[in-house]
ROSE-4610 file (N, C-alpha, C; in Angstrom, 1 decimal, always signed):
// ROSE-4610
residu = [I/I/I/P/P/P/S/S/S/A/A/A/F/F/F/T/T/T/P/P/P/N/N/N/G/G/G/D/D/D/G/G/G/L/L/L/N/N/N/D/D/D/I/I/I/L/L/L/R/R/R/P/P/P/I/I/I/T/T/T/A/A/A/G/G/G/T/T/T/H/H/H/Q/Q/Q/L/L/L/V/V/V/I/I/I/F/F/F/R/R/R/V/V/V/V/V/V/N/N/N/R/R/R/Y/Y/Y/G/G/G/Q/Q/Q/T/T/T/V/V/V/F/F/F/E/E/E/S/S/S/N/N/N/N/N/N/E/E/E/K/K/K/L/L/L/G/G/G/W/W/W/D/D/D/G/G/G/K/K/K/L/L/L/F/F/F/G/G/G/V/V/V/P/P/P/Q/Q/Q/E/E/E/M/M/M/D/D/D/T/T/T/Y/Y/Y/F/F/F/Y/Y/Y/Y/Y/Y/L/L/L/H/H/H/Y/Y/Y/I/I/I/C/C/C/N/N/N/G/G/G/K/K/K/D/D/D/I/I/I/E/E/E/E/E/E/K/K/K/G/G/G/D/D/D/V/V/V/T/T/T/L/L/L/V/V/V/R/R/R]
num = [1/1/1/2/2/2/3/3/3/4/4/4/5/5/5/6/6/6/7/7/7/8/8/8/9/9/9/10/10/10/11/11/11/12/12/12/13/13/13/14/14/14/15/15/15/16/16/16/17/17/17/18/18/18/19/19/19/20/20/20/21/21/21/22/22/22/23/23/23/24/24/24/25/25/25/26/26/26/27/27/27/28/28/28/29/29/29/30/30/30/31/31/31/32/32/32/33/33/33/34/34/34/35/35/35/36/36/36/37/37/37/38/38/38/39/39/39/40/40/40/41/41/41/42/42/42/43/43/43/44/44/44/45/45/45/46/46/46/47/47/47/48/48/48/49/49/49/50/50/50/51/51/51/52/52/52/53/53/53/54/54/54/55/55/55/56/56/56/57/57/57/58/58/58/59/59/59/60/60/60/61/61/61/62/62/62/63/63/63/64/64/64/65/65/65/66/66/66/67/67/67/68/68/68/69/69/69/70/70/70/71/71/71/72/72/72/73/73/73/74/74/74/75/75/75/76/76/76/77/77/77/78/78/78/79/79/79/80/80/80/81/81/81/82/82/82/83/83/83/84/84/84/85/85/85/86/86/86]
x = [-2.8/-2.9/-4.0/-5.0/-6.0/-5.4/-6.1/-5.6/-6.0/-6.9/-7.4/-7.9/-7.9/-8.6/-9.1/-10.1/-10.9/-10.9/-9.8/-9.8/-10.7/-12.0/-12.9/-13.7/-13.4/-14.0/-15.4/-15.7/-17.0/-17.0/-15.8/-15.7/-15.4/-15.4/-15.2/-13.9/-12.9/-11.7/-10.9/-11.0/-10.4/-8.9/-8.4/-7.1/-6.4/-5.2/-4.5/-3.6/-3.7/-2.8/-2.9/-1.9/-1.9/-3.0/-3.6/-4.6/-3.9/-3.8/-3.0/-3.8/-3.3/-3.8/-2.7/-2.8/-1.8/-0.7/+0.4/+1.5/+2.5/+2.7/+3.6/+4.2/+5.2/+5.8/+6.0/+5.4/+5.6/+6.9/+7.8/+9.1/+8.9/+8.3/+8.1/+7.0/+6.2/+5.2/+5.4/+5.8/+6.1/+5.3/+4.8/+4.1/+4.9/+5.1/+5.8/+5.0/+5.2/+4.5/+5.3/+4.8/+5.5/+6.9/+7.2/+8.5/+9.5/+9.0/+9.9/+9.8/+9.0/+8.9/+8.0/+8.6/+7.8/+6.7/+5.5/+4.3/+3.8/+4.2/+3.8/+4.8/+5.1/+6.0/+5.7/+5.6/+5.4/+5.8/+6.0/+6.2/+5.1/+4.1/+2.9/+1.8/+1.4/+0.3/-1.0/-1.2/-2.5/-2.6/-1.5/-1.5/-1.6/-2.1/-2.1/-2.1/-2.0/-1.9/-3.4/-3.6/-4.9/-5.0/-4.0/-4.0/-3.5/-2.9/-2.4/-0.9/-0.2/+1.2/+1.3/+1.8/+1.9/+0.5/-0.6/-1.9/-2.6/-1.9/-2.4/-2.9/-4.2/-4.7/-3.9/-3.5/-2.7/-3.6/-3.1/-3.8/-4.2/-5.3/-5.7/-4.6/-4.1/-2.9/-2.6/-1.6/-1.1/+0.1/+0.1/+1.2/+1.8/+3.0/+3.7/+4.0/+3.9/+4.1/+5.2/+5.8/+6.8/+6.4/+6.4/+6.0/+7.0/+7.5/+8.4/+7.9/+7.7/+7.2/+7.8/+7.7/+8.2/+7.0/+6.9/+5.7/+6.3/+6.0/+6.5/+8.0/+8.7/+10.2/+10.7/+9.9/+10.3/+10.2/+11.3/+11.3/+10.5/+9.5/+8.7/+8.7/+9.0/+8.9/+7.9/+7.1/+6.1/+6.2/+5.9/+5.8/+4.7/+4.2/+3.1/+2.6/+1.5/+0.9/-0.5/-1.0/-2.3/-2.8/-4.1/-4.6/-5.4/-5.1/-5.8/-7.0/-8.2/-9.4/-10.1/-10.3/-11.0/-12.4]
y = [-1.3/-0.4/+0.6/+0.8/+1.8/+3.2/+4.2/+5.5/+6.3/+5.7/+6.3/+5.2/+5.5/+4.6/+5.4/+4.8/+5.5/+4.7/+4.8/+4.0/+4.5/+4.4/+5.0/+4.0/+2.7/+1.6/+1.2/+1.6/+1.2/-0.2/-0.8/-2.1/-2.0/-0.8/-0.6/+0.3/-0.3/+0.4/+0.9/+0.1/+0.5/+0.2/-0.8/-1.2/-1.1/-0.5/-0.3/-1.5/-2.3/-3.4/-3.7/-4.4/-4.7/-5.8/-5.6/-6.6/-7.5/-8.8/-9.7/-10.8/-11.4/-12.6/-13.4/-14.7/-15.5/-15.9/-16.4/-16.9/-15.8/-15.4/-14.3/-14.5/-13.7/-13.6/-12.2/-11.6/-10.3/-10.2/-9.3/-9.1/-7.9/-6.8/-5.7/-4.8/-4.4/-3.3/-2.3/-1.1/+0.0/+1.3/+2.0/+3.2/+4.3/+5.4/+6.5/+7.8/+8.7/+10.0/+11.0/+12.2/+13.2/+13.6/+13.2/+13.5/+12.3/+11.2/+10.1/+9.1/+9.3/+8.5/+7.2/+6.1/+4.8/+4.7/+4.6/+4.5/+3.0/+2.3/+0.8/+0.1/-1.1/-2.0/-3.4/-4.3/-5.7/-6.5/-7.8/-8.7/-9.7/-9.5/-10.4/-9.8/-10.4/-9.8/-9.7/-10.4/-10.4/-9.2/-8.6/-7.4/-6.2/-5.1/-3.8/-2.7/-1.5/-0.3/+0.1/+0.4/+0.8/+2.3/+3.0/+4.5/+5.0/+4.1/+4.6/+4.4/+5.2/+5.0/+5.0/+3.9/+3.6/+3.8/+3.4/+3.4/+4.8/+5.8/+7.1/+7.3/+7.6/+7.9/+9.0/+8.7/+9.7/+10.7/+11.9/+12.9/+12.6/+13.2/+13.1/+13.7/+13.0/+13.5/+12.5/+12.8/+11.9/+11.1/+9.8/+9.0/+8.3/+7.8/+7.1/+5.7/+4.8/+3.4/+2.9/+1.8/+1.1/-0.4/-1.1/-2.5/-3.3/-4.3/-5.2/-6.6/-7.3/-8.7/-9.5/-10.8/-11.7/-12.4/-12.3/-12.9/-13.8/-15.1/-16.0/-15.9/-15.7/-15.6/-14.3/-13.3/-12.0/-11.0/-10.2/-9.2/-8.0/-7.5/-6.4/-5.4/-4.1/-3.0/-2.0/-1.5/-0.4/+0.6/+1.8/+2.9/+3.9/+4.6/+5.5/+6.2/+6.9/+7.6/+7.1/+7.4/+7.0/+8.1/+8.4/+9.5/+8.8/+9.2/+8.8/+9.8/+9.4/+10.2/+9.9/+11.0/+10.8/+11.5]
z = [-7.7/-6.6/-6.9/-6.0/-6.3/-6.2/-6.8/-6.7/-5.4/-4.7/-3.4/-2.5/-1.2/-0.3/+0.9/+1.6/+2.6/+3.9/+4.7/+5.9/+7.0/+6.8/+7.8/+8.6/+8.4/+9.2/+8.7/+7.4/+6.9/+6.2/+6.1/+5.4/+3.9/+3.4/+2.0/+1.8/+1.1/+0.8/+2.0/+3.1/+4.3/+4.4/+3.6/+3.6/+2.2/+2.2/+0.9/+0.8/-0.3/-0.6/-2.1/-2.6/-4.0/-4.3/-5.4/-5.8/-6.8/-6.5/-7.3/-7.8/-8.9/-9.5/-10.1/-10.2/-10.9/-9.9/-10.5/-9.7/-9.5/-8.3/-8.0/-6.6/-6.3/-4.9/-4.6/-3.6/-3.2/-2.4/-2.9/-2.3/-1.2/-1.6/-0.7/-1.2/-0.3/-0.6/+0.5/+0.1/+1.0/+0.7/+1.7/+1.6/+2.4/+1.8/+2.5/+2.4/+3.3/+3.3/+2.5/+2.4/+1.5/+2.1/+3.3/+3.9/+3.7/+3.1/+2.9/+4.1/+5.1/+6.2/+5.8/+6.1/+5.8/+6.8/+6.3/+7.1/+7.1/+6.1/+6.1/+5.2/+5.6/+4.8/+5.1/+4.1/+4.3/+3.1/+3.3/+2.2/+2.2/+3.0/+3.1/+2.3/+1.2/+0.3/+1.0/+2.1/+2.8/+3.7/+4.0/+4.9/+4.0/+4.6/+3.9/+4.9/+4.4/+5.2/+5.6/+6.9/+7.4/+7.5/+7.0/+7.1/+8.5/+9.3/+10.6/+10.6/+11.5/+11.8/+13.3/+13.8/+15.3/+15.9/+15.2/+15.8/+15.6/+15.0/+14.9/+13.4/+13.2/+11.9/+11.2/+10.0/+9.3/+8.5/+8.2/+7.6/+6.1/+5.7/+4.3/+3.5/+2.6/+1.8/+0.7/-0.1/-1.1/-0.5/-0.7/-0.2/-1.4/-1.3/-2.4/-2.1/-3.1/-2.8/-3.7/-3.3/-4.0/-3.9/-5.0/-5.0/-5.9/-5.2/-5.9/-5.8/-6.9/-6.9/-8.0/-7.9/-8.9/-9.5/-10.8/-11.5/-12.6/-12.6/-13.6/-13.8/-12.7/-12.8/-13.2/-13.4/-13.8/-12.7/-12.4/-11.3/-11.9/-11.1/-11.5/-10.4/-10.7/-9.7/-10.2/-9.3/-9.7/-8.6/-8.9/-7.9/-8.4/-7.5/-7.8/-6.6/-6.7/-5.6/-5.3/-4.1/-3.7/-2.7/-2.8/-1.9/-0.8/+0.4/+1.6/+1.8/+1.8/+1.9/+3.2/+4.0/+5.2/+5.1]
């Protein structure tokens, strides 16, 4: 997961999603705001967060992610933060 992304429509770093390689299965990728509200959630690794909630661009801020995936039969969970830059 990158530490920041810029969903400004320029085609560079517009979508936040896990960057993966190898054999794995995404169980869940969730992004929440500072209030704990889920702004994005998916189990499809091709989908990612575009910086919007219900079509409304979200504020420049720090958001928190939770990632759960299975790699080579091993359950792996990761969490951290990412900055949305406008």
